[in-house]
Steps between C-alpha positions, in 0.01 A plus 500: 500500500742605225650756736519270804639192325854635444516609864365180651683250283846544660347458844286199422752311288720383792194384693350311206827335401527131594697438817773245524463250784727582791696223662457447871731724702574728206484876524147640478593850388282650772709438808470744789819360646729630228760743592602797287410631156709319245542825307668672793723271704625153419720306739712207391709244681856481374696189408226265609531593868191567709500846654342618822123500469497295182459135429779467249434358160162586361353649820339839551693776672339770710598864453762584758651152520876526493585443134839429354406726208219750461410608150320817391421659832313777318234457230638478150379788288647420160255284311761293307682418822169415668404266218837327509478455875147366475618234255788406731274478804245289314766235446603499864139507622413200283793309646374582849145392422355851509245589236514813286182636656697581814683777322207724582460357849740540790744216449867441441662191352823376655724270299802307609701568184698824475394763251643478149809716447306737274256567782761557769365760744661835541462479877771303672414234754527615863791377701465202728328595820361822356135585558242386251480831318863598507645598168175629356532834322297782642243653268563855383403745770441225755684546832720223633326303774653496846631174644386376841600231745259261672565677829392832349186349348421326828453834674192570288267240647193684628161592361612860460830409337506172307769391255531160336761328285392314186761356263775712657305821442374716786144633500335748735141371520389713795231684310367176353445307825140605557413442133660153482231260371635219719468703818734689728642192676721353227682825422532603863653166598744502208603865531876533527554152357607334177168360381602394148357149521188597691427770244563275201269228625212732594480741209418490131757618248323829434586617853869494412442689180230752590508560875843439654699756293308789656643415844863430399752701703824302472688174464679271741875534539718229351518189716208592725264239357635146509286229346529168682521185284164369620336835418633483144354151463161604636499783248570249227191309608291809439656551159432137409139538610476805278666326207257208521199729522398369842402843626221496243162383625334196343142623461376141486599452864282787618212397276505165680516684832198708398299190419610335828405799713165545330423132560590527869289812558195375308507161675536668839208733429281217366561282805442796734189641333357227280492212750296446815714274718740630762772271368478656154517847651813413698657341191425823315670693779809278473513550123469875550802486732695313231391763246631782722827317558549437129398854401765638735758337272367699204499816712860427597601465134321821407656686791844423362399602147562139404201446270490773235823661629329838492481663841172679436323213323598240758421734789160590350404136450609422857296793634193383307546152649450654845129447426567124521771480768432803721866596527679820406771445240627851573562416866646165406750654257622752756536231767632225276754704303654614827506140622688388189771761543556450875387142548513394869650829619366548853456877478399525134308194372124542561446127442669405828368788713198343668515615860327462736387163358816343357878529504704268278831571677619625836666788313158664501499540878868510591478880509244704696364630170597566138386731223278324244598678177204370297219580745699800628454435869686377806443133579536361850355222714263508793341239727237403244759451227718305744222251563399470135853451364573248776217281366517584129597148389175370650257732322694573179301274267157598637610862460579439132136395450408859590785662310285617209312740726829675572556547126157660467580744780849583374373570149219728614725691739750552219241620250338738747819650646724475188837482680678411174464543125151376410367400158138430403381581851135561409494185286620290793261658748210433264622145436529425873146631553374267225695212655347536846160542339497164324688315775263616774201450270607140438555436870168655604313289244558192718191365678641563849739730679713201594550408135570863409773529762631154411519592131700814571738336748561187292567689177748728677665210683564315173636820345732520804720238332630794298637668813692188597645483149606865512691485829636149448773617261654752742417458866737213566786668316765751604393834648720803545507844657604820328549543124626244250697542175823613665741272314554163336378311808154654499446622145166447323540136399657373823243684713218347296641149542546549875147626565296292254433133436309297244245226557576173323196431282434254216400674176145364510442688829635836386145635473445448872790724601420777244870567437587547869698174499772678296553797726877502450467542125208738542697726733798497266296562183161639611387593147547144375160344418389232742494224239875544434621493861570125491738552208680778688526271803734263316725790395513648850580166663790450261655836586445455875656154501799631304576788738356383834511118510322354802736437790776727369664751734367793296148359508510451877637851549232676297194281554385416855336174389823377340330476161458784252202365307243378751202307360313280748160350433180674605453309825871500587506876440199549727676303773808720467289813521307374803826423681623854433177641647533271801862604553403869498210424737731328750744792478213735578399292802852526635521875457548697817345833582735783408737285293291458188243694308205381707305713743579817306181703524437869434231493773742349754774747406257789539376379840862454611599846371771333293742757359 
């Protein structure tokens, strides 16, 4: 004890010291959304003006945002100078609402006031229109980076040669594609593009600091990247969300969710196993369907690392939950991350590729066939698909009652074939085995085969509400062919608004929609916890109304519906979606042999010696 006490005291003292209460919205000191080490790079806004990527006074600024002044690009080695700078930064951080604990985390404080004269930086501000990192001194022995144009970067857009642009810096990520935790799809679909905003909204700060530098090969030439006014305002929303601590998860919300889900499952099991009447068994089946629908919301949050904000922890918890929901989080992440990046792209979005059963637009069958980049196969239409698509609006809702079986199959195929980066594969396979064990055991415990089949079908039909909620936010919106993110008219934010809609919901019904009623905000800021999406909604609406007012010429030009922020009610949205399905069905009925993608069959071509 005498020998251990001096060693343990310094470590235990901070933990035993009384903690001051933290005001709501204040900095926690443990944020995973902070940006760069405060001891290495600090970015300020000059003369009270907001700079690209920042929110102006008091907001946080991401590394790589175009600063008016950049101070201390290299670590400060002299201890006196370091101490003086720490004192200066503490003052600015306090003014910005950032706590001192963030000095050891990855955060930077941005202040609207200019630096004091005594602290004037040695590095001059870059000229107007210069790239974000222009004017920075090169470190000793470090070669000058080459400058590229967007046209040059755009040539590197394949799996074997993939470059991306983030904050006006060019990265060759070819060798990282197969190791990307989010799957191959997102990188492959953004290769050759400026993906600054996509990258910022999908990744934690440590990726900028620890992973990106290894792939840096150059910078963008001056004037190549032009930030549209609406893009700057959307970036300010993100900085305001960061400043207010809204990317931090309120653990109380998920404790309530845990209690709610446990109650649902236990009640469903009691009614199914502990009661004798058929009515109680069917009520238990219905509650089990509600449980699965609600649990999918938790799986969705975990899949986006939106609970603990740790990729591995959230993914592991989601994989363990496969024992209760029977779904593969690994498959879902690969599929869903690709969907987010190329939402409603005919050739690229797996969430709208449902042939031969469904086609949400005639663009699917206007060509004889097209290459499905996610499933890596050619897609065409034959007589069976022609008949099914022609009647899709009649059987769509009954089909959704069976949709969960498709998720089972997709997950198992993915885990067994491993077409993409897979995490916790054995955990998920074991969890799915446990799931089918207790589900089938519960169903077979019924007194008759009729009740057993009824229990299974009813529980899955109720859970099918989830599938309607998933497709509701996209299928009635704009679809496109080819690749997006080619300019200001189809950049990240505009494309998201064109392809996604919200569902108008009173706050007391938010639990029913499990966060899917705020798909616009979720697609813009996927790491934002579900319980803060309603706050983000107000900010997004304000920016959209400022730049794309309903009925304006610009709004009509960019948005097919004539409104940039579309938010119908649940039943009105379902009616819109059904009409879109009906329209595609009628187009399919009017298709003529040889003019559209129908009747394309490998068997027929072989029998006809085609080619």
